[in-house]
C-alpha positions in Angstrom: 44.2 167.9 -149.1 45.4 166.6 -145.7 44.7 163.0 -145.0 42.5 162.2 -142.1 43.5 159.4 -139.7 40.9 156.7 -139.7 41.2 154.2 -136.8 39.0 151.2 -137.3 37.1 151.7 -134.0 36.1 155.3 -134.8 32.5 156.2 -135.7 31.3 155.5 -139.2 30.5 159.2 -139.8 33.4 161.6 -139.5 33.8 165.3 -140.2 37.1 167.0 -140.9 37.3 170.8 -140.8 40.2 173.0 -141.8 40.8 176.5 -143.2 40.9 176.7 -146.9 41.6 180.4 -147.0 41.9 182.7 -144.0 41.8 185.9 -146.1 38.9 184.6 -148.2 37.0 183.3 -145.2 36.5 179.7 -146.5 36.5 176.4 -144.6 37.0 173.0 -146.2 34.8 170.3 -144.6 35.2 166.7 -145.5 32.4 164.3 -144.5 33.3 160.6 -144.6 30.4 158.1 -144.6 31.6 154.6 -144.0 28.2 152.9 -144.7 26.1 155.0 -147.1 22.5 153.8 -147.5 22.3 151.4 -150.5 19.2 153.2 -151.8 21.2 156.3 -152.5 22.4 158.2 -149.4 21.0 161.7 -149.0 22.9 164.5 -147.2 21.4 167.8 -146.1 22.5 171.1 -144.7 20.4 172.5 -141.8 18.2 175.5 -142.5 18.3 176.9 -139.0 20.1 176.6 -135.7 18.3 175.6 -132.5 17.7 178.5 -130.2 17.4 181.1 -133.0 14.0 180.7 -134.7 14.7 181.9 -138.2 15.2 180.0 -141.5 18.7 181.0 -142.4 19.4 178.6 -145.3 23.0 177.7 -144.4 23.4 175.9 -147.7 23.6 179.2 -149.5 27.2 179.5 -148.2 28.4 176.3 -149.8 30.6 177.3 -152.8 31.6 173.9 -154.0 30.6 170.3 -153.2 32.2 167.1 -154.5 31.9 163.4 -153.7 34.3 160.6 -154.4 35.3 157.1 -153.2 37.0 157.4 -149.8 40.6 158.6 -150.1 40.4 158.4 -153.9 39.8 161.9 -155.3 40.4 160.6 -158.7 37.3 158.5 -158.5 34.5 161.1 -158.4 30.9 160.3 -157.7 28.0 162.1 -159.1 25.9 164.1 -156.6 22.3 164.6 -157.6 20.9 167.9 -156.5 17.5 167.3 -154.9 16.8 170.7 -153.4 18.7 173.8 -152.4 20.0 172.0 -149.3 19.9 168.3 -150.3 22.1 166.0 -152.4 21.9 162.3 -153.2 24.8 160.0 -153.7 24.6 157.2 -156.3 24.2 153.6 -155.2 27.6 152.8 -153.9 29.2 150.2 -151.7 31.9 151.2 -149.3 33.1 154.5 -147.7 32.6 157.8 -149.5 33.9 161.3 -148.9 32.0 164.5 -149.6 34.2 167.6 -149.7 32.6 171.1 -149.4 34.0 174.6 -149.4 32.0 176.9 -147.2 32.1 180.7 -147.0 32.1 181.8 -143.4 32.1 185.5 -142.4 29.3 186.1 -140.0 30.4 187.5 -136.6 27.2 186.5 -134.9 26.8 183.6 -132.5 24.5 181.7 -134.9 26.7 180.8 -137.8 30.4 180.5 -138.7 33.4 182.9 -139.1 36.9 182.6 -140.4 39.5 185.3 -140.7 43.0 186.2 -139.8 41.9 187.2 -136.3 39.9 184.2 -135.2 37.6 181.4 -136.2 34.2 180.3 -134.9 32.3 177.2 -135.8 28.7 176.2 -135.4 28.5 172.8 -137.0 25.0 173.5 -138.3 26.6 176.1 -140.7 29.3 173.7 -141.9 28.4 170.1 -141.5 26.0 168.2 -143.7 23.7 165.7 -142.0 23.6 162.1 -143.2 19.9 161.4 -143.6 18.7 158.3 -141.8 22.0 158.1 -139.8 21.6 161.2 -137.6 21.4 159.2 -134.5 24.7 157.5 -135.0 27.9 158.6 -133.2 30.2 160.8 -135.2 33.7 162.2 -135.0 35.0 165.7 -135.7 38.6 166.3 -136.6 40.0 169.9 -136.4 43.2 170.6 -138.4 45.2 173.8 -137.5 45.3 176.6 -140.1 48.4 176.5 -142.3 49.1 180.2 -141.8 51.8 181.7 -139.6 49.3 184.3 -138.2 47.4 181.4 -136.6 50.3 179.7 -135.0 49.3 180.7 -131.4 45.7 179.9 -131.8 44.1 177.4 -129.4 40.7 175.6 -129.6 38.0 176.2 -127.1 34.9 174.0 -127.1 32.8 171.8 -124.8 32.8 169.0 -127.4 34.3 165.8 -125.9 38.0 165.5 -126.8 39.3 162.1 -127.8 42.8 162.8 -129.0 44.0 166.4 -129.3 47.3 168.2 -129.1 48.3 170.9 -126.6 46.5 173.6 -128.7 43.3 171.5 -128.9 43.6 170.3 -132.5 42.7 166.7 -133.2 39.8 164.3 -132.7 36.5 165.0 -131.0 33.5 162.7 -130.4 29.8 163.5 -130.5 27.0 161.1 -129.4 25.1 161.9 -132.6 24.5 164.7 -135.1 22.4 166.7 -132.7 25.1 166.5 -130.1 27.7 167.7 -132.7 25.6 170.8 -133.4 25.3 171.6 -129.7 29.0 172.4 -129.1 30.2 175.6 -130.8 34.0 175.9 -131.3 36.1 179.0 -131.1 39.7 179.3 -132.3 42.1 182.1 -131.6 43.9 183.8 -128.8 41.9 183.9 -125.5 42.0 185.2 -122.0 40.5 182.6 -119.8 38.8 182.7 -116.4 38.3 179.5 -114.4 36.2 178.7 -111.3 34.1 176.0 -109.7 30.5 176.1 -108.8 29.4 173.3 -106.5 32.5 171.4 -107.5 31.8 171.7 -111.3 34.5 173.3 -113.4 33.5 176.4 -115.4 35.5 178.5 -117.8 35.1 181.7 -119.7 37.2 182.1 -122.8 37.3 185.7 -124.1 38.7 187.0 -127.3 38.7 190.5 -128.8 39.7 192.5 -125.7 42.6 194.8 -126.3 43.6 195.1 -122.6 44.2 192.6 -119.9 40.9 191.3 -118.6 40.1 191.3 -114.9 39.7 187.5 -114.8 39.6 187.4 -111.0 36.6 189.7 -110.8 34.8 187.7 -113.6 35.5 184.5 -111.8 34.1 185.7 -108.5 30.9 187.2 -110.1 30.2 184.3 -112.4 30.9 181.7 -109.7 28.2 183.3 -107.5 25.7 183.4 -110.4 26.3 179.9 -111.5 26.2 178.5 -108.0 22.9 180.3 -107.4 21.3 178.8 -110.5 22.5 175.2 -109.8 21.0 175.6 -106.3 17.7 176.9 -107.7 17.1 173.7 -109.7 18.8 171.2 -107.3 18.6 172.7 -103.7 19.1 169.3 -102.1 21.8 167.7 -104.3 23.5 170.9 -105.5 24.3 168.9 -108.7 24.7 170.5 -112.1 23.5 168.5 -115.2 26.9 168.8 -116.9 30.5 167.8 -116.0 31.9 171.2 -117.1 30.6 174.4 -118.7 32.2 176.9 -121.1 31.3 180.5 -121.8 32.7 181.5 -125.2 32.9 185.3 -125.5 33.6 187.4 -128.5 34.1 191.1 -127.5 33.6 193.6 -130.3 33.1 197.3 -130.8 29.3 197.0 -131.0 27.2 193.9 -130.6 25.2 192.0 -128.0 23.6 188.6 -127.8 24.0 185.0 -127.0 23.0 181.5 -128.0 22.5 178.6 -125.5 23.9 175.1 -125.8 23.8 172.1 -123.4 27.3 172.5 -121.9 28.3 175.9 -123.2 27.1 179.2 -124.6 28.4 181.6 -127.3 28.2 185.3 -126.3 28.7 188.5 -128.2 29.3 191.7 -126.3 30.9 195.1 -126.4 34.5 195.4 -125.2 33.5 198.0 -122.7 31.2 195.5 -121.0 34.2 193.4 -120.0 36.2 194.4 -116.8 39.7 195.1 -117.9 42.7 195.9 -115.7 43.6 199.6 -115.4 40.7 200.5 -117.7 37.6 202.4 -116.4 34.5 200.2 -116.3 30.9 201.2 -116.9 29.2 199.3 -114.1 25.9 199.4 -115.9 27.4 197.9 -119.0 29.1 195.2 -117.0 25.8 194.4 -115.2 24.2 194.0 -118.7 26.9 191.5 -119.6 26.4 189.5 -116.3 22.7 189.5 -117.1 23.5 188.0 -120.5 25.7 185.3 -118.9 22.9 184.6 -116.4 20.3 184.3 -119.1 22.2 181.9 -121.3 23.4 179.8 -118.4 19.8 179.4 -117.2 19.0 178.0 -120.6 21.3 175.0 -119.8 18.2 173.8 -117.8 15.3 175.6 -119.4 15.5 175.0 -123.2 18.5 172.6 -123.5 17.1 170.0 -121.2 13.6 171.1 -120.4 12.3 171.3 -124.0 9.1 171.7 -125.9 7.8 168.4 -127.2 7.6 170.2 -130.6 11.4 170.3 -130.6 11.9 166.6 -130.0 13.6 166.0 -132.3 14.5 169.3 -134.0 13.5 169.3 -137.6 16.3 171.5 -139.0 15.0 171.7 -142.5 11.8 173.5 -141.7 10.1 175.7 -139.1 9.3 174.1 -135.7 6.4 175.9 -134.2 5.5 176.0 -130.5 3.3 178.4 -128.5 5.6 178.0 -125.5 8.5 180.4 -126.2 7.0 182.8 -123.5 7.8 180.0 -121.1 11.3 179.2 -122.4 12.5 182.7 -123.1 10.2 184.8 -121.0 10.8 182.8 -117.8 14.5 182.8 -118.5 14.4 186.6 -118.9 12.7 186.9 -115.6 15.3 184.8 -113.8 18.4 186.3 -115.4 18.2 189.6 -113.4 16.6 187.8 -110.4 19.7 185.6 -110.2 21.9 188.6 -110.1 20.0 189.8 -107.1 20.1 186.5 -105.4 23.8 186.1 -106.0 24.3 189.6 -104.6 25.8 190.9 -107.8 23.2 193.8 -107.7 21.2 195.2 -104.7 17.4 195.3 -104.3 17.2 198.9 -105.4 18.9 198.2 -108.7 16.8 195.1 -109.3 13.6 196.9 -108.7 14.7 199.7 -111.1 15.4 197.1 -113.7 12.0 195.5 -113.3 10.2 198.9 -113.5 12.1 200.0 -116.6 11.3 196.7 -118.2 7.7 196.9 -117.2 7.3 200.4 -118.5 9.0 199.5 -121.8 6.5 196.7 -122.5 3.6 199.0 -121.7 4.7 201.5 -124.4 4.5 198.9 -127.2 1.2 199.2 -129.2 1.6 195.6 -130.5 0.9 194.2 -127.0 -2.8 194.8 -127.6 -2.8 193.0 -130.9 -0.8 189.8 -130.4 -1.0 187.3 -127.6 2.1 185.7 -126.0 1.0 182.3 -127.5 0.8 183.8 -131.0 4.0 185.7 -130.5 5.7 182.4 -129.7 4.2 180.6 -132.7 4.9 183.5 -135.1 8.5 184.0 -133.9 9.8 182.7 -137.2 8.1 185.3 -139.4 7.4 188.2 -137.1 9.8 188.4 -134.2 12.9 187.3 -136.0 12.0 189.2 -139.2 11.3 192.5 -137.5 10.4 195.5 -139.8 9.3 199.1 -139.4 5.8 198.0 -138.3 6.9 195.4 -135.7 6.3 197.7 -132.6 2.7 198.1 -133.8 2.0 194.5 -134.4 4.2 192.3 -132.2 4.6 191.7 -128.5 7.9 190.3 -127.3 7.7 186.8 -125.7 11.0 187.8 -124.0 9.7 191.1 -122.6 6.0 190.4 -121.7 7.0 186.8 -121.0 9.3 188.0 -118.2 6.4 190.1 -116.8 4.2 187.0 -117.0 6.7 185.0 -115.0 6.8 187.7 -112.4 3.0 187.9 -112.3 2.7 184.1 -111.9 5.3 184.1 -109.2 3.3 186.8 -107.3 0.0 184.8 -107.8 1.6 181.6 -106.5 3.0 183.4 -103.5 -0.4 185.0 -102.8 -2.3 181.7 -103.1 0.1 179.8 -100.9 0.7 182.6 -98.4 4.4 182.6 -99.5 4.9 178.9 -98.8 5.5 178.3 -102.5 6.8 180.3 -105.4 7.7 180.1 -109.1 10.9 178.5 -107.9 8.9 175.4 -106.9 7.2 175.2 -110.2 10.6 175.4 -112.0 11.9 172.6 -109.8 8.9 170.5 -110.6 9.3 171.1 -114.3 12.9 170.1 -114.0 12.0 166.9 -112.3 9.3 165.9 -114.7 10.7 167.2 -118.0 14.4 168.1 -117.5 15.9 165.0 -115.9 13.7 162.8 -118.0 14.1 164.8 -121.2 10.4 164.2 -121.7 9.3 167.3 -123.7 6.5 169.6 -122.5 3.3 169.4 -124.5 1.7 172.6 -125.5 -0.7 172.3 -122.6 1.8 170.6 -120.4 1.8 173.2 -117.6 -1.8 172.5 -116.7 -1.0 169.2 -115.0 2.1 170.6 -113.3 0.1 173.5 -111.9 -2.5 171.1 -110.4 0.2 168.8 -109.0 2.0 171.7 -107.3 -1.0 173.8 -106.2 -4.0 171.6 -106.3 -7.5 172.1 -107.8 -8.0 175.3 -105.8 -5.6 177.1 -108.1 -7.5 176.0 -111.2 -9.7 179.0 -111.6 -6.8 181.4 -111.1 -4.7 179.6 -113.6 -7.4 179.3 -116.2 -8.1 183.1 -116.0 -4.4 183.8 -116.0 -3.9 181.9 -119.3 -7.0 183.3 -121.0 -6.1 186.9 -120.2 -2.4 187.1 -120.4 -1.1 184.1 -122.5 -3.9 183.6 -125.0 -5.3 187.1 -124.6 -3.8 190.5 -124.9 -4.6 192.1 -121.6 -1.8 194.0 -119.7 -0.5 192.0 -116.7 -1.7 194.0 -113.6 1.4 193.7 -111.5 0.5 196.8 -109.6 -2.4 194.8 -108.1 -0.4 191.8 -107.2 2.7 193.1 -105.5 2.5 192.8 -101.7 2.7 196.4 -100.6 4.2 195.3 -97.3 7.4 194.4 -99.2 7.4 196.2 -102.5 5.7 199.6 -103.0 4.3 200.4 -106.4 3.8 204.0 -107.4 2.8 205.6 -110.6 5.4 207.9 -111.9 4.7 211.1 -113.8 6.2 211.6 -117.2 8.6 214.5 -117.6 7.6 217.1 -120.2 10.1 215.7 -122.7 8.9 212.1 -122.2 5.3 213.2 -122.7 6.1 215.1 -125.9 8.0 212.1 -127.3 5.2 209.7 -126.5 2.6 212.0 -128.1 4.8 212.3 -131.2 5.1 208.5 -131.4 8.1 207.9 -133.6 11.5 206.3 -133.3 14.6 207.3 -135.2 18.2 206.6 -136.0 21.1 208.9 -136.9 21.9 208.6 -140.6 24.8 210.6 -142.0 23.8 213.7 -139.9 20.0 213.3 -140.6 17.4 211.9 -138.2 15.9 209.0 -140.1 12.5 207.7 -138.9 12.7 204.0 -138.2 9.3 203.4 -136.7 6.0 205.3 -136.6 3.8 204.2 -133.7 0.0 203.7 -134.0 -2.1 206.7 -133.0 0.8 209.1 -132.5 1.1 212.6 -134.0 3.7 211.5 -136.4 1.4 208.9 -137.9 -1.5 211.2 -138.1 0.7 213.7 -139.9 1.6 211.2 -142.6 5.2 210.6 -141.6 6.6 207.2 -142.5 9.6 205.0 -141.8 12.6 206.1 -144.0 11.7 209.8 -143.9 14.6 212.2 -143.1 13.5 214.9 -140.7 14.7 218.4 -141.7 13.0 220.8 -139.3 10.2 221.3 -136.8 8.6 224.8 -136.8 11.4 226.0 -139.0 14.3 224.9 -136.7 16.7 222.3 -138.2 16.6 219.0 -136.5 19.8 217.1 -135.6 20.5 214.4 -133.0 22.1 217.0 -130.7 19.2 219.5 -131.0 16.2 217.2 -131.0 15.6 217.2 -127.2 16.0 221.0 -127.1 13.5 221.6 -129.8 11.0 219.0 -128.5 11.2 220.5 -125.0 10.0 223.8 -126.4 6.7 222.3 -127.7 3.5 222.1 -125.8 0.4 219.9 -125.9 -2.4 221.1 -128.3 0.2 223.0 -130.2 0.1 222.8 -134.0 3.6 222.0 -135.3 5.0 222.1 -138.8 7.4 219.3 -139.8 9.6 219.4 -142.9 11.1 216.2 -144.2 12.6 214.4 -147.2 11.2 211.3 -148.8 13.0 209.8 -151.7 15.0 213.0 -151.9 11.9 215.1 -152.4 11.0 217.8 -149.8 7.6 217.5 -148.0 5.9 219.4 -145.3 3.1 218.3 -142.9 1.3 219.7 -139.9 0.1 217.9 -136.8 -1.1 218.5 -133.3 0.3 217.1 -130.1 -2.9 215.7 -128.5 -3.4 214.9 -124.8 -4.1 211.2 -125.6 -4.2 208.7 -122.8 -0.7 207.3 -122.3 0.2 204.1 -120.6 0.9 204.3 -116.9 4.5 204.5 -115.8 5.5 202.7 -112.6 8.3 202.9 -110.0 9.1 200.1 -107.5 10.7 200.6 -104.2 11.3 198.4 -101.2 8.8 199.1 -98.5 10.2 200.1 -95.1 
């Protein structure tokens, strides 16, 4: 094992990470504790990572764990297993080392990955916490892989470097354990874009693209988005809350998502969403990527600095419940596309189409009439993040409906103040009261802010708004609140095919040439016929069903028609009959700029 330098003035808690086996996807992690608690120091692996509300039990990836007197592997110490994620050291005086071998082969942004192509580290997946000493400063040492295939790798992270080499390997410092967890680390070969927004350095480090990335275009677009967001929260000072910011991007064949951090974000996207030189670009796909960047960047304010009081501090060994995720994720989802419009990355027509599509999508979910946004937030751990075949019938997304709620509240504030104030003013007030101070928002914390911003005259409107749309399950009536002098709202007729699909009420995936039912929606013809998730569709009215032929066959059907469906369940053939009823369907809206 490589010996870790140990200057006397370095923190009393140090982590050293190096690759044990690129091909086997294993990290070695050494934790040195200079002053273990005399009562028997306990160490613990987190169960979840902030920003992703699911118990993931990261300890399950620990393959081996050993403890010994510091720098003396021949003097082992007995580790008492307390729980699946906790160990206790014996009473010992002086520094100790704990060495773990951790399997890491998850390509998501939430855990850790090690392979011959790249490495990615979230410390929450690799680094044990030292119970009772989590608030102390700590150091992280990154040692380069001893493999020729990784010779040209560099390190990309927003963690504060103390002493590193030209490739980024060496010593890093964190204010405490929480700070250590809040700086993901990517290793590999990157294409990097640089720009400044309001004088603050920003970078995007991209790996996974085969062709040369159009870094100039990325820099121009992201500079506009980032500047726009800084200006939203600090219109007077134009100051960002960080000294620099880093986008870490892993481009893959299929994948999409992001996870926010204080001074950086980890993003996963498809390669065709990245602009590349001499390669055709799908502008819609690129717009989606910019929306993802906008979303996670906004979180540097809302979530990472403006936090729920329930998250202060994070309790990483258990679920942390809050009913405010509609605020943190929903409002961010509202602003991510709005900031694209404001930064002139998209035009008004495109923006209104995005809003309408999003609005119509939420209205088609049966679960919106069963679960409130407050409950959706509270139950994120077990319902939203553990989605199953019944999720559309039982759950409303605090992202999706939360974004509509933000839009609705923006319209209500503008209406009440005759356009003198907007949701922007509320966001700035939240930033001043809870972001700059890091004083977490209580579950009812928006009440006082609303009164401070809008006065008691808004109390009745806000109380009804909460009761109906946050704690209740009513649809948000945006069509009543848009100012028709600026934005025209029209109901949009369904095409025949859209109507048939809504009446049928099922969702499917392609499975080895079969259409496999993934979801059956409440009240649809598919549910009334007895179809269930997992069924393989064979034919409708005697015609074989395939992905290529589905729309053709469905377009031949008519309402009130009795149809016969053949399908397989557990490899046994079944047949059912159903009727496409003219049930009331949710309204479908279109938005246009009024002339």
